[in-house]
N, C-alpha and C positions, 0 to 999 in steps of 0.2 A: 535187856533181860537175857543176856547171853550167859550160858552156864559154863561150868568147868568140865573136868574130865568125866567120861562115862562112869568111871568107878565111883564117883560121888553119887550115891543113891540114897535118897531120903524117903522112907516109907512111913506114913502116918495113918493109923486107923482112925477114921473120923467119928465112928459111932459103933455102938453095939447093935445087935439084931433088934429091930423094932417090929411091932405087929404088922402083919401082912395087910395090904390093901388090894383093891381090884387091879391097880397098876402092876402088881407083882406077878400076876398070873403068867405062867410060861417062863419065868425067870427062876434060876436056882437060888437056894439059900446061901450059896457060897459068896464070899466077899467079891464085890465088883471092883475092878481096878480102873482108875482113871489116871493115865499117864500124863505127865507134864514135861515138856522138853526144855524147861528152864529151871534155874535154881529156886529153892524155897524162898519165899518172901517177895518174889516178883509179882507183877499184876496177873500173869497167867496162873500162877500157883495160888494166889489168894482167891481168885475167882473160882478155881476148881474146888477149893476147900469150903468156900461159902456155899456153893451149890451142893457139894457132896453131903454136907451135914443134913440139909433139908431133904435131899433126894433119898437118903438112907431111910428116913421115916416113911416115905411114900412107897418105896420098893420093898420094904421089909427085909432088908439085908444090909450087911456092913458095906461101906464104901471106903476104899483105900486109895489115897492119892499118892502116887509114886513118882518122884522126881528123877528124871534121867537127862540131866543137862549135857549139852555138848553139840558141836557142829551146827549151831544156830537152830536147834530144835530137831534136827534130822534123826538123831538117835532114837528118841522116843517115838517119832512118827513112823520110822521104819519098823520098830518093834510092834506097833499096833497094826501096820499093814500085814505083818507076818503072823499075827495072832489068830486063833480060831474064831470063826464067824458065829460065835454063840452069844454075843451081846455082853460078855463078861469082861472084856478088855476094851476100853474106850480111850479117846484122846481129848484133852481140853486143847482145842486148836485156837491159835491166835491169828488175827488178820495178817500179821507179819509172815506167817507160814506160806502165804500165797505169793510171797516175793521170791522164794527159793528157786522155782523153775526159771525165773528170769536171770538168776545169778550163776547157776550151775549148769555146765554143759551135760553132765551126767548126774542123774538122780537115782537113788536106790529104790525108788518107788515112783509111781505116777499118781500125783495128787488127784487127778480127775477120774482115774480108773480103779485104783486100789483101795478105795474107802467107801463107806456108807455114811452119807450125811444124816445126822439125827436131828439136831436143832441148834439154831442160833440161841445164845443165852443173854448176852448183854452187848451194848454198843457204847462207845465213848468218843465224843468228837475231839478233834485236834483244834487248837486255836492258832490262828495266824497272828503272831505278835512281832512287833518291831522295837528296836531301841528308840528311846524318846528323841534322839537326835535326828532320826529319819523324818523328813518333812512330809509326812503323809498321815492323815487321820481316817482315810477310807481306802478301800481296795483299789478304786479307780485312781486315786492320787498316788498310791504305791506303784501302780503299773506305769504311770507317767514318770515318776522319779526313777524307776528302774530303766526305762527306755532312754532317758537322758543320761543315766550313768554309763550306758553302753558297755555292760559287762563288768563294771567295777563294783557293783553291789554283790554282797555275798550272804549266804544263809548257813546257819548251823544245823547239824543233825546229830543223831546218836550213832552214826556210823554208816558206811557204805551199804546200800540195800535195805536200810531200816525203813520203817513206815514213814518217818519224818522225811527221809530222803526221797521216797517215791511221791509223797505229798507235794514237796517242793518242785520236783521235776515235772509233775503233772501241771502244776501252776505255770511253770516256765513254758511248757509245751502249748497250753491253751491260750496263753497271753502273748506268745511269740517274743518273750523277753529273754535276756541272758543274765544269769547271775552265777556266782562261783560257789562251789560246795566246800564247806569247812567242817569236816567230820570230827566229832568228839567221841570219847569213850562211853558216853551214856547221855541220856536225855537231860539229866540234871546238870551235867557239865556243859552241855550245849546251851541250856537256858542261862546259866551263869555267864557263859561266853558272850551271849548277846547282851545281857544286863551290863557287862563290863565294857561293851563297845567293841569287842573283838570281831563280832559279826553283826550284820544289819537286821536280820530277821530269823524267825524259826517257826516251824510247825510243831507244836508240842501238846502233850496231853494237858488237860485242865489241872490235875493235881500237881504236875511238875512246874507249870507256869504260874500257878496261883500266888505263891509267896512273892515273886518279883512283880507281878501285876499289882498286888495290893500295896506295895511300897513305891510304886511309880517307876520301877526300873525297866519295865516293859510296858508297851501300849498294845492292847488287843484291838485288832481291826475287824476280824470276822472268824467264823467257825467253818470247818470243812465239810460237814454232811450236806446233803441236798435239802434237808429241812431243818428248821430251827430246833434248838434243844432247851428243855426245861432247866438244864444245868447252867445255861447262860442266857437268862431272860433278856430280851431286847437286843441281843447281838445278832446281826445279820449273817446269813451264810455267804460264802464266797460266790456262789452261783448267783444269788439275787443281788449281790453287791457289785457285779460287773463282769463275772466270768461264767456265762451260761454253760451248764453241763458239768461244772466242777463238782465232784462228789467223792470224798474220801472219809472213811470212818474207821476208828479202831474198834475191834470187836473180838469176842470170844465165843466159841461154840463147841459142840460135842460131835465127834465123828467116831466111827468104828471101822473095823476091817470090812472089805467088800464081801457081800454075800450074807449079811445078817438077815434072817427071815423078816418079812414085812410086818408080821404081827408083833414081833419084838421091837422093831424100830418104832412102830406106832405107839406101843406102850411106854417106851423110853421117852419118846417125844411128848406124850401126854403128861408123864411124871415130871419132866423138866419144866413144862409150862405151868403145872400146878405149883411146883416148888418155888419158882421165881415170882409167881403172882402173889405170894403171901406178903402182907404189909411189912413184916420184919425184914425179909430178904430184899424187898424193893428198897427199903430205907437204907439198909446196909450197903447195897451196891451204889446207891445215890451218893452216899458219903465218900465212896471211892472214886467218884467222878464217872460213874457208869449208869446207864439207863437200861432197864429190863426190856428186852425185845426178843420174842421167840418167832420162829418160822417153821413151816412144815418141812419135812425132809426134802421134798422136791424143790421148794423155794430156797432152802439153805444151799442145796447143791447148785442152784443157778447163781447164787451169790458168790460161792467159791469159784465157779467157772468164770464169772464175769471179772472177778478181781485178779485171777491168774492171768487172763488175757490182757487186762488193762496194765498189769505190772510188766508183762513182756513188752507191750507196746511202748510204755513209758521208758523202760530201760533202753530199748532200741533207739528211741528219739534222743535220749540223753547220752548215747554213745557208750553205754555200759555193756561190755561184752561178757557173756557167760564164761566162767573159768572151769 
């Protein structure tokens, strides 16, 4: 989901002004901007637009999704950090954003200090999948195969520092195995690489892996979250399948600049929870391989903090030095 230059800006008004509801008290009637740090059409962008359309009805004001792709999402995130703390400029944040502090020696903002967490919106598990030639049908068997391979096994990712990369390195760290990183230019290319036998395994989103899983070009062993998912009935988690404590999930949530008044944060949090709890939005997200899950601002902040710290530790263990 990497974007192009900052000059490529796509602005789309999602709706017209709708009748006010109780959630809108204290908010202006001006358009509310939701920035996305990646190009239009990616998962972050699609999630922002799906949420924005329903949120507009509840807040009684237009929602504008503005794409500011570039620098792995840093351009949009920095713009939100510098925006007024009036609740009118927000960011659709991706779990991948929590990797940036582990990769960059200098950041234009502090992800843990310069923002107001508002709410988690949706989560999406990654699947651990292997090429059919890999003689493993369980996570425990894969660990044994990898140990016997003694560093000759490799894994595909969508690039250095991607969520797939961190998921694989966390797996290596917890299992004390060695495997080699094979970066591709995107998750779809990585999936195809494993399906073609160029790499042994991959941690991939369900939508990206599904086509190859369905035709037997990949074999799914487990999913990455701490708990099982309705998206993959009957598939065990990596933690329960032999790696206690393993927990990685793709997610999208909403944050704003630091200092947004508490009453506005509460109203935005409530509106987001109401929006995503509607059957139509739940169903729409489910079809995208995502499950609705909201959190309080405090708990969402704890999630961001935990993942930033985990990514720094994983990158250090993998020998990835900030540049």
